[in-house]
Every structure is written in C-alpha cells, then in structure tokens.
C-alpha positions in Angstrom: -5.5 30.7 -13.3 -1.6 30.5 -13.0 0.7 28.2 -15.8 3.0 26.3 -14.9 2.2 25.7 -11.2 0.2 22.3 -11.2 2.0 19.2 -12.1 0.6 17.1 -15.3 -2.3 14.9 -14.5 -2.7 12.4 -17.3 -3.2 8.2 -17.1 -0.6 6.1 -15.3 -0.8 2.4 -14.6 -0.9 1.0 -11.0 0.2 -2.4 -10.4 0.4 -4.1 -6.8 3.3 -6.2 -6.8 2.0 -8.4 -4.0 -1.8 -9.2 -5.8 -0.5 -9.2 -9.3 -2.9 -6.6 -10.0 -3.0 -3.9 -12.8 -5.4 -0.8 -13.1 -5.8 2.6 -15.3 -6.5 5.3 -14.0 -5.2 9.1 -14.0 -2.7 10.9 -12.0 -0.1 13.1 -11.3 2.4 10.3 -10.7 4.8 9.3 -13.1 7.3 7.2 -13.7 10.1 6.1 -16.0 8.6 2.8 -16.3 6.0 2.1 -19.3 3.9 -0.6 -20.0 1.6 -1.9 -22.9 -2.2 -1.7 -21.8 -4.8 -3.6 -22.9 -6.0 -1.1 -25.5 -3.1 -0.7 -27.0 -1.8 2.4 -25.7 1.9 2.6 -23.2 1.6 4.3 -19.9 3.8 4.9 -17.1 3.6 2.4 -14.3 3.9 2.7 -11.0 4.3 -0.3 -8.8 2.5 -0.3 -5.2 3.0 -2.1 -2.3 -0.6 -2.8 -1.3 -3.8 -1.5 -2.8 -7.4 -2.9 -2.5 -6.6 -5.7 -4.1 -4.4 -6.6 -1.3 -5.3 -4.8 1.5 -6.5 -6.4 4.5 -9.3 -4.8 5.9 -10.6 -5.0 1.5 -9.9 -9.0 1.6 -10.9 -9.9 5.3 -8.0 -11.6 6.3 -5.5 -10.4 8.7 -2.1 -10.7 9.7 -1.7 -12.8 12.7 1.2 -11.1 15.1 2.4 -12.6 18.3 0.6 -10.9 20.6 1.6 -14.0 23.4 5.3 -13.0 23.0 5.0 -9.5 23.6 2.5 -9.9 27.0 5.2 -12.0 28.3 8.2 -9.7 27.5 5.8 -6.6 29.3 4.9 -9.0 32.2 8.7 -9.8 32.4 10.0 -6.7 32.6 7.1 -4.5 34.7 6.1 -7.7 37.0 2.8 -9.7 36.6 -0.1 -8.6 38.8 2.0 -6.4 41.3 -0.8 -4.3 42.6 0.0 -0.5 43.4 -0.6 1.4 46.3 
C-alpha cells in the first residue's frame, strides 16, 4: 500500500444539534473543535444537522407540508379540470 494516500481514521464525536445527542465513533472527518467525552479523553467534535435520533424516518414523525396551497397554485396556473382533446 502506498503511504500518505489514505486519510487518517480515528475516533470522532458527532453531535446532533437538533436532538442534543452525541455519539462516539470512528471516522475520517476532522474538526478544530474538541469535546471531552465520558471516558475523560478529548476528541474532535463534528456538528451535524440530523442523525438517526432526529430523522423523521427513524423517529416516525413526519413534517406536515402545505400541499393544499401547492395544489391551488397549480390549478390556478394550469386550470382546474380542463380536459384535453
């Protein structure tokens, strides 16, 4: 294997800001920010917007979208109930 072709692979803490959840794993990602973990060691921390703790697919909660407004806008633009041919 060639030297210096692969990124370093080490322990990293990922912090889900939406759910206030942190977990320690191994990754090639790095960060300037660090955090002291439960074992007393300091690890780089990477902030993420969403993880399995806050993702709607895993939590079973879905976000409600304003589909009625979209449908009305579509019908207004292209005409409601117009048949072709």
